[in-house]
C-alpha positions as CSV (number, residue, x, y, z in Angstrom):
1,M,-1.8,-77.6,35.5
2,L,-0.5,-80.6,33.8
3,L,-2.0,-84.0,34.7
4,R,1.9,-85.1,35.0
5,D,2.3,-82.7,37.9
6,I,-1.0,-83.4,39.4
7,I,-0.4,-87.1,39.9
8,K,3.3,-86.5,41.4
9,K,1.1,-85.5,44.5
10,I,-0.9,-88.3,44.5
11,P,-0.2,-91.7,45.8
12,H,-1.1,-94.1,43.0
13,K,-0.7,-97.6,41.9
14,E,-1.0,-97.6,38.2
15,V,-1.6,-95.3,35.0
16,L,-3.5,-96.8,31.9
17,G,-3.0,-94.4,29.2
18,K,-0.1,-92.1,28.2
19,N,-1.4,-88.7,28.1
20,L,-0.2,-87.0,31.0
21,S,0.8,-83.7,29.2
22,V,-3.0,-82.8,29.3
23,S,-4.0,-79.6,31.1
24,I,-6.4,-79.9,33.9
25,E,-8.5,-77.2,35.3
26,Y,-11.1,-78.8,37.5
27,A,-12.0,-81.7,39.0
28,S,-15.4,-83.7,40.0
29,S,-16.7,-86.8,41.6
30,D,-20.6,-86.2,40.6
31,S,-21.5,-87.2,37.1
32,R,-24.2,-84.4,37.5
33,L,-21.7,-81.6,37.5
34,V,-18.6,-81.9,35.5
35,F,-16.7,-79.2,33.9
36,D,-14.2,-79.2,31.0
37,N,-10.6,-80.3,31.4
38,S,-11.6,-82.3,34.7
39,I,-10.3,-85.0,37.1
40,F,-13.1,-87.2,37.7
41,L,-12.9,-89.3,41.0
42,V,-15.0,-92.5,40.7
43,R,-16.6,-93.1,43.9
44,K,-19.2,-95.9,45.2
45,G,-22.2,-95.1,47.0
46,A,-24.9,-97.3,48.7
47,N,-27.2,-96.8,45.4
48,F,-24.8,-95.8,42.8
49,N,-21.5,-96.9,41.1
50,A,-20.2,-94.0,39.2
51,L,-18.3,-96.3,37.0
52,D,-21.8,-96.5,35.4
53,F,-21.5,-92.9,34.3
54,I,-18.4,-92.8,32.8
55,P,-19.6,-93.3,29.0
56,K,-21.7,-89.9,29.7
57,I,-18.9,-87.9,30.8
58,T,-16.1,-88.6,28.6
59,K,-16.2,-85.5,26.7
60,K,-15.4,-83.2,29.5
61,V,-13.3,-85.4,31.6
62,A,-9.5,-86.0,30.7
63,C,-8.5,-88.5,33.6
64,F,-10.5,-90.9,35.8
65,M,-9.0,-91.5,39.2
66,V,-10.3,-95.3,40.0
67,S,-9.9,-97.6,43.1
68,L,-7.6,-100.3,42.6
69,K,-10.4,-102.6,43.5
70,D,-12.1,-102.0,40.1
71,R,-8.9,-102.6,38.3
72,E,-10.7,-105.0,35.7
73,M,-13.5,-102.5,34.9
74,A,-10.6,-99.6,34.8
75,L,-8.8,-101.6,32.3
76,S,-11.7,-102.5,30.1
77,L,-12.8,-98.7,29.6
78,S,-9.4,-97.3,28.8
79,K,-9.6,-99.9,26.1
80,K,-13.0,-98.6,25.1
81,F,-11.8,-94.9,25.4
82,P,-8.2,-94.9,24.5
83,K,-7.6,-91.4,24.7
84,K,-8.4,-91.0,28.0
85,T,-6.3,-91.8,31.3
86,F,-7.0,-94.2,34.2
87,I,-5.2,-93.7,37.1
88,L,-5.7,-96.6,40.0
89,V,-5.5,-95.5,43.1
90,Q,-5.3,-97.2,46.7
91,D,-7.8,-94.4,48.6
92,I,-10.2,-92.3,46.8
93,D,-10.8,-90.0,49.9
94,L,-7.0,-89.5,50.4
95,T,-6.8,-88.7,46.8
96,A,-9.7,-86.1,46.8
97,K,-7.8,-84.4,49.6
98,R,-4.7,-84.5,47.6
99,I,-6.3,-83.3,44.7
100,S,-8.1,-80.2,46.7
101,E,-4.7,-79.1,48.0
102,V,-3.1,-79.0,44.7
103,L,-6.0,-77.7,42.4
104,F,-8.3,-75.5,44.2
105,K,-6.1,-73.0,45.7
106,G,-7.9,-69.9,44.7
107,I,-11.2,-70.6,46.9
108,G,-9.7,-68.9,49.9
109,N,-10.0,-65.6,48.1
110,L,-13.8,-66.0,47.8
111,K,-15.9,-64.2,50.2
112,I,-18.3,-67.0,51.4
113,I,-21.8,-66.1,53.1
114,G,-22.8,-69.1,55.1
115,V,-26.7,-69.3,55.9
116,T,-27.8,-71.9,58.4
117,G,-31.3,-72.3,60.1
118,T,-34.2,-74.8,60.0
119,N,-36.4,-72.4,58.1
120,G,-35.5,-69.4,55.7
121,K,-32.3,-70.4,54.4
122,T,-33.4,-70.4,50.9
123,T,-35.2,-67.3,50.7
124,T,-32.2,-65.2,52.7
125,S,-29.9,-66.6,50.3
126,F,-31.6,-65.7,47.2
127,L,-31.9,-62.0,49.0
128,I,-28.7,-61.6,49.5
129,N,-27.4,-62.9,46.1
130,K,-29.7,-60.5,44.5
131,V,-28.5,-57.6,46.6
132,L,-24.9,-58.3,45.9
133,N,-25.5,-58.7,42.2
134,D,-27.7,-55.7,41.8
135,L,-24.9,-53.6,43.3
136,N,-22.2,-54.7,41.1
137,K,-20.8,-57.5,43.5
138,P,-20.7,-60.8,41.3
139,S,-22.1,-63.5,43.5
140,A,-22.9,-67.2,43.2
141,L,-25.9,-68.9,44.8
142,L,-25.4,-72.8,46.2
143,G,-28.6,-74.2,48.0
144,T,-31.7,-76.2,47.6
145,V,-33.2,-75.0,44.6
146,Y,-30.1,-74.7,42.4
147,Y,-26.5,-73.9,42.0
148,R,-26.4,-70.5,39.9
149,W,-23.6,-68.0,39.2
150,G,-23.2,-65.9,36.1
151,L,-24.8,-67.6,33.2
152,N,-24.4,-70.9,35.1
153,R,-27.2,-72.9,36.6
154,F,-27.5,-76.5,37.6
155,S,-29.8,-78.6,39.3
156,S,-29.1,-79.1,43.1
157,F,-28.5,-82.5,44.0
158,L,-27.8,-81.6,47.9
159,T,-28.5,-78.3,49.8
160,T,-24.9,-78.5,50.9
161,P,-22.7,-80.9,48.3
162,D,-20.1,-83.0,50.1
163,N,-16.7,-81.3,50.6
164,F,-14.7,-82.3,47.4
165,M,-17.7,-81.3,45.2
166,L,-18.2,-78.2,47.3
167,K,-14.8,-76.9,46.9
168,S,-15.0,-78.1,43.1
169,I,-17.7,-75.8,42.4
170,L,-16.0,-72.8,44.5
171,H,-13.1,-73.2,42.4
172,K,-15.0,-73.0,39.2
173,I,-16.8,-69.8,40.7
174,Y,-13.4,-68.5,41.6
175,N,-11.9,-68.9,38.2
176,D,-15.2,-67.3,36.7
177,N,-14.3,-64.0,38.3
178,I,-17.1,-64.2,40.8
179,K,-16.2,-62.4,44.0
180,Y,-19.1,-63.5,46.7
181,A,-20.7,-67.1,47.2
182,V,-24.0,-67.4,49.2
183,L,-24.0,-71.0,50.5
184,E,-26.9,-72.9,52.2
185,V,-25.4,-74.7,55.2
186,S,-27.7,-77.7,56.2
187,S,-27.1,-79.4,59.7
188,H,-26.2,-82.7,57.8
189,G,-23.5,-80.7,56.0
190,L,-22.0,-79.2,59.2
191,S,-22.4,-82.7,61.2
192,G,-20.6,-84.0,58.0
193,G,-17.7,-81.8,57.7
194,R,-19.0,-80.6,54.2
195,I,-17.6,-77.2,54.6
196,E,-14.1,-78.1,56.4
197,G,-11.4,-76.1,55.0
198,L,-13.6,-72.9,54.1
199,A,-13.3,-69.8,55.9
200,L,-16.9,-67.8,56.1
201,T,-17.0,-63.9,55.9
202,R,-20.5,-64.3,57.3
203,A,-22.2,-66.8,59.3
204,I,-26.2,-66.1,59.3
205,F,-28.2,-68.3,62.1
206,T,-32.2,-67.9,61.0
207,N,-33.7,-70.1,63.5
208,L,-34.0,-73.6,65.0
209,T,-37.5,-75.6,65.1
210,H,-38.6,-79.3,65.1
211,D,-36.8,-81.1,62.1
212,H,-34.3,-83.7,61.1
213,L,-34.7,-85.6,64.6
214,D,-34.6,-89.0,62.7
215,F,-30.8,-88.0,62.0
216,H,-29.9,-85.6,65.3
217,K,-32.2,-87.8,67.7
218,N,-33.3,-84.8,69.7
219,L,-33.1,-80.7,69.7
220,N,-30.0,-80.1,71.5
221,N,-28.1,-82.5,68.9
222,Y,-29.7,-80.5,66.2
223,F,-28.7,-77.3,67.9
224,R,-25.3,-78.2,68.4
225,A,-24.6,-79.1,64.9
226,K,-25.7,-75.7,63.9
227,L,-23.6,-73.8,65.9
228,K,-20.6,-75.7,64.1
229,I,-21.2,-72.8,61.3
230,F,-19.4,-70.3,63.6
231,D,-16.3,-72.6,63.9
232,Y,-15.7,-71.5,60.0
233,L,-16.1,-67.5,60.6
234,K,-12.5,-66.4,59.2
235,E,-10.7,-63.5,61.3
236,R,-12.8,-60.8,61.3
237,G,-15.8,-62.5,60.2
238,S,-19.1,-61.8,61.6
239,A,-21.8,-64.0,63.1
240,I,-25.6,-62.5,62.0
241,I,-28.2,-64.2,64.5
242,N,-32.0,-63.8,64.6
243,I,-32.3,-63.1,68.5
244,D,-36.2,-63.7,68.5
245,D,-35.8,-67.3,68.3
246,P,-34.7,-68.9,71.6
247,Y,-31.7,-70.8,69.9
248,G,-30.6,-68.0,68.3
249,Y,-30.6,-65.9,71.4
250,S,-28.7,-68.7,73.2
251,A,-26.0,-68.8,70.3
252,Y,-25.6,-65.0,70.5
253,R,-25.3,-65.1,74.2
254,R,-22.5,-67.8,74.2
255,L,-20.6,-66.5,71.2
256,K,-17.3,-64.6,71.5
257,A,-16.7,-63.7,67.6
258,D,-17.5,-60.7,66.4
259,K,-21.6,-60.6,66.3
260,L,-24.6,-58.7,64.7
261,S,-28.2,-59.4,65.9
262,Y,-31.9,-58.8,64.2
263,G,-35.2,-59.3,65.4
264,I,-38.5,-57.6,66.0
265,E,-39.3,-58.6,69.5
266,K,-36.2,-58.2,71.3
267,N,-33.7,-55.1,71.6
268,A,-31.7,-56.2,68.3
269,L,-29.2,-54.4,66.6
270,Y,-31.3,-54.4,63.5
271,K,-34.7,-54.1,65.1
272,V,-38.0,-53.2,63.4
273,K,-40.2,-50.7,64.9
274,A,-43.3,-51.4,63.1
275,Y,-44.5,-53.6,60.2
276,R,-47.5,-54.2,58.3
277,F,-48.8,-56.8,55.2
278,D,-50.9,-54.9,52.5
279,K,-51.7,-56.2,49.1
280,G,-49.4,-59.3,49.0
281,R,-46.2,-57.2,50.2
282,L,-44.6,-56.8,53.5
283,E,-43.7,-53.4,54.6
284,F,-41.6,-52.5,58.1
285,L,-39.5,-49.6,59.6
286,I,-36.5,-49.9,60.7
287,N,-34.0,-47.5,62.5
288,L,-30.1,-47.6,61.1
289,R,-27.7,-45.1,62.5
290,G,-30.0,-42.7,63.8
291,K,-32.5,-42.6,60.8
292,D,-35.8,-44.4,60.2
293,R,-35.8,-46.6,56.9
294,F,-38.7,-48.0,55.0
295,V,-38.3,-51.1,54.0
296,K,-40.8,-53.2,51.4
297,A,-40.8,-56.4,49.6
298,P,-43.2,-58.3,47.4
299,L,-43.6,-61.4,50.0
300,L,-45.9,-62.7,52.4
301,G,-45.7,-63.8,56.3
302,L,-44.0,-62.7,59.1
303,F,-41.3,-65.2,58.5
304,N,-40.1,-63.2,55.6
305,I,-39.5,-60.0,57.5
306,Y,-37.0,-62.0,59.3
307,N,-35.4,-63.2,55.8
308,V,-35.5,-59.6,54.8
309,L,-33.5,-58.4,58.1
310,A,-31.2,-61.0,57.9
311,C,-30.1,-59.7,54.2
312,L,-30.4,-56.1,55.3
313,C,-28.0,-56.8,58.3
314,C,-25.5,-59.0,56.2
315,C,-25.4,-56.5,53.2
316,D,-25.1,-53.3,55.4
317,S,-22.4,-55.1,57.4
318,L,-20.5,-55.8,54.1
319,G,-20.2,-52.1,53.6
320,L,-22.7,-51.8,50.7
321,A,-25.0,-48.6,50.3
322,L,-28.0,-48.5,52.4
323,D,-30.3,-47.2,50.1
324,E,-29.1,-49.2,47.4
325,I,-29.8,-52.6,49.4
326,I,-33.3,-51.4,50.2
327,D,-34.1,-50.6,46.7
328,S,-32.8,-54.0,45.7
329,I,-34.8,-55.7,48.2
330,S,-38.0,-53.7,46.8
331,S,-37.9,-55.6,43.5
332,F,-37.4,-59.0,44.8
333,S,-39.0,-62.1,43.1
334,P,-40.4,-64.8,45.2
335,V,-38.2,-68.0,45.3
336,P,-39.7,-70.7,43.3
337,G,-42.0,-72.8,45.7
338,R,-41.7,-70.6,48.3
339,M,-45.2,-69.2,48.7
340,E,-45.1,-68.9,45.1
341,Q,-48.7,-68.0,43.8
342,V,-49.1,-70.3,41.0
343,K,-52.7,-69.2,40.4
344,S,-54.8,-66.5,42.0
345,G,-55.3,-67.5,45.5
346,V,-53.3,-71.2,45.0
347,F,-50.0,-71.0,46.7
348,V,-47.5,-73.7,46.6
349,D,-44.8,-73.8,49.8
350,Y,-41.9,-76.0,50.7
351,A,-43.1,-75.8,54.5
352,H,-42.6,-79.5,55.5
353,T,-42.1,-78.9,59.3
354,P,-44.6,-78.0,62.1
355,H,-43.2,-74.4,62.4
356,A,-43.1,-73.7,58.7
357,L,-46.4,-75.1,58.2
358,R,-48.0,-72.6,61.0
359,Q,-46.2,-69.7,59.6
360,S,-47.3,-70.2,55.9
361,I,-50.9,-70.5,56.8
362,L,-50.5,-67.4,59.2
363,A,-49.1,-65.8,56.1
364,L,-52.3,-66.3,54.5
365,R,-54.3,-65.0,57.5
366,H,-52.3,-61.9,57.4
367,S,-52.9,-61.5,53.6
368,R,-56.8,-61.2,54.4
369,F,-57.9,-64.5,53.2
370,E,-60.9,-65.5,55.0
371,K,-60.8,-69.3,54.4
372,I,-57.9,-71.4,54.0
373,I,-57.5,-74.9,52.7
374,V,-54.2,-76.8,53.0
375,V,-53.0,-79.8,51.4
376,F,-49.9,-81.4,52.7
377,G,-48.2,-84.7,53.6
378,C,-44.8,-86.1,55.3
379,G,-42.0,-87.5,54.0
380,G,-41.5,-91.5,54.7
381,D,-38.4,-93.0,56.2
382,R,-37.8,-89.5,58.2
383,D,-38.7,-88.0,61.5
384,R,-42.2,-89.3,62.3
385,L,-42.8,-87.6,65.5
386,K,-43.5,-84.2,63.5
387,R,-46.4,-86.0,61.5
388,P,-49.2,-85.6,64.0
389,K,-48.0,-82.4,65.3
390,M,-48.3,-80.9,61.5
391,G,-51.8,-82.4,61.6
392,K,-52.8,-80.5,64.7
393,I,-51.2,-77.5,63.3
394,A,-53.3,-77.5,60.1
395,A,-56.6,-78.7,62.1
396,R,-55.9,-75.5,64.3
397,Y,-55.1,-72.8,61.6
398,A,-56.6,-73.9,58.2
399,D,-60.3,-74.4,57.6
400,Y,-59.9,-77.5,55.9
401,T,-57.4,-79.9,55.5
402,I,-56.2,-82.5,52.7
403,I,-54.0,-85.0,53.7
404,T,-52.3,-86.5,50.9
405,S,-48.7,-88.0,50.1
406,D,-45.2,-86.4,49.7
407,N,-42.1,-88.6,49.3
408,P,-43.3,-91.7,51.1
409,R,-39.8,-93.4,50.1
410,T,-40.3,-97.1,51.3
411,E,-42.8,-96.2,53.8
412,E,-46.7,-97.2,53.2
413,P,-48.4,-93.8,52.3
414,G,-51.4,-94.7,54.1
415,K,-49.6,-95.2,57.2
416,I,-47.9,-91.9,57.0
417,C,-51.2,-90.1,56.6
418,R,-52.6,-92.0,59.4
419,D,-49.6,-90.7,61.5
420,I,-50.6,-87.1,60.6
421,Q,-54.3,-87.8,61.2
422,R,-53.7,-88.8,64.7
423,G,-52.9,-84.9,65.2
424,I,-56.4,-83.6,64.1
425,A,-59.6,-83.7,66.3
426,G,-63.2,-83.6,65.1
427,N,-64.1,-83.0,61.3
428,G,-62.7,-80.7,58.5
429,Y,-60.5,-83.1,56.8
430,E,-59.9,-85.8,54.3
431,I,-57.4,-88.2,53.1
432,I,-56.6,-88.3,49.3
433,L,-53.4,-90.5,49.0
434,D,-53.0,-89.6,45.4
435,R,-51.3,-86.2,45.2
436,K,-52.5,-84.8,42.2
437,K,-56.2,-86.1,43.0
438,A,-55.8,-84.1,46.6
439,I,-54.4,-81.0,44.7
440,M,-57.3,-81.2,42.2
441,K,-59.8,-81.3,45.0
442,A,-58.6,-78.5,47.1
443,V,-58.6,-76.1,43.9
444,K,-62.0,-77.1,43.2
445,L,-63.0,-76.3,46.8
446,K,-61.7,-72.9,46.3
447,K,-65.0,-71.0,45.0
448,Q,-64.3,-67.7,46.4
449,P,-61.8,-65.1,45.8
450,L,-61.1,-64.6,49.7
451,T,-60.4,-68.3,50.0
452,A,-56.9,-69.5,49.6
453,V,-55.3,-72.9,48.9
454,L,-52.0,-73.8,50.5
455,I,-49.9,-76.8,48.7
456,A,-47.2,-77.4,51.3
457,G,-44.1,-79.8,51.7
458,K,-42.4,-80.1,48.1
459,G,-42.4,-76.5,47.0
460,H,-39.9,-76.5,43.9
461,E,-39.5,-80.2,43.7
462,N,-40.3,-81.7,40.5
463,Y,-40.6,-85.3,41.6
464,Q,-42.1,-87.9,44.2
465,I,-39.7,-90.3,45.6
466,L,-41.7,-93.7,45.8
467,K,-39.8,-97.0,46.7
468,D,-36.4,-96.7,45.3
469,K,-37.9,-94.6,42.0
470,R,-38.2,-90.6,41.6
471,I,-41.5,-90.2,39.7
472,K,-41.8,-86.9,38.0
473,F,-44.3,-84.7,39.5
474,R,-44.5,-80.9,40.5
475,D,-47.1,-79.2,42.5
476,K,-47.0,-76.3,40.2
477,Q,-47.5,-78.2,37.1
478,A,-50.5,-80.1,38.6
479,V,-52.2,-76.8,39.5
480,K,-51.3,-75.6,36.0
481,E,-52.9,-78.5,34.0
482,L,-56.5,-77.9,36.0
483,T,-56.4,-74.3,34.4
484,D,-55.2,-75.4,31.0
């Protein structure tokens, strides 16, 4: 679409530059993810000003939409980059809405699968994405670890991007002839309207446990935010819900849309009859349409049975061949930073909630480790109520605990560790603020093959947030350096 035709639809005050015949295919408002032949919306945030990033992205961007308040800076930049067009607008948010309406028309043809829940979103999304791709249903994956489709892979900057960027990415996915998009949907994303204007083919609810109460204030608010995902189901779309989870069961009972259930304990439509863990694999038996099916996956922990069930339920409901779904699941590779064994008996996991930490430790118990050493911390400037709870869980289920720094942000790391310490009674723990030294101590304490080390909280993350800076750090790399 020509730029001159697009700006006819956008209220604007001034055009700097004469190249209005350039063809526009995409749009972006984040310099970390810009496609060729793009419009770029220059936004400001509390800690950034996109004007600062313009020189880095001019090769791909044909036109910059800039607030009228920044006219002087736009004039300066237009002289520096005379081949680029700068359009001054009164309202950037209104401009984003109009561009979405004009440019992002194909995304309604995508089959979008949304996955929400406190835990399990990432692994469930990865499973579904793999099955769809294996069964010749080209699929994109957008979530916490990265955004991926075809040969494209981009670092994730938000589990669920803001509405404009999400639609921008989906528009690119559609133009790349991808048919499905599997989308992790966070409670922040639902509260902030980030999936407004999308229609979901499937909406999956994995569970709800203590998390994000710094934002939602209480579990009822958190639950109401999660329930919003079902408002976006398209006609003939289906809700897929874990009814073993109390909040999932409540959602299932109150929901009037087409719905499917899965679980182990309650009488779900997709119900496990028996399960076991053996040599780093989970195996379970399920009866579907009158026939017993044996499902296995190279994953640890009871929680991963639920993740596999959610995938099985979703893909089966889409009409895919059941035997092929099960075969695809059997060759699944664990998600980076999700119970990832980075050295024999040493695991890195993203568990950063009380429930997730408990489940991760129990997963190692089920794998027949006799002794478990856990290393973890809690994020600063976030929910403080969960800190002693996580300390209590570590003390109860692990044999030895090393409390350390996570992402302290603007809080004093020692204070965060002391908050965790309040939940621990007795001995069997120590505090080592330096995360690398804490990991080093835990690995050195592992002297027997049947001892496991669980490094929890950060998973795939490759940084620590200290004050207002991101310092390069990765749990997996810290372990690797010990063995090199």
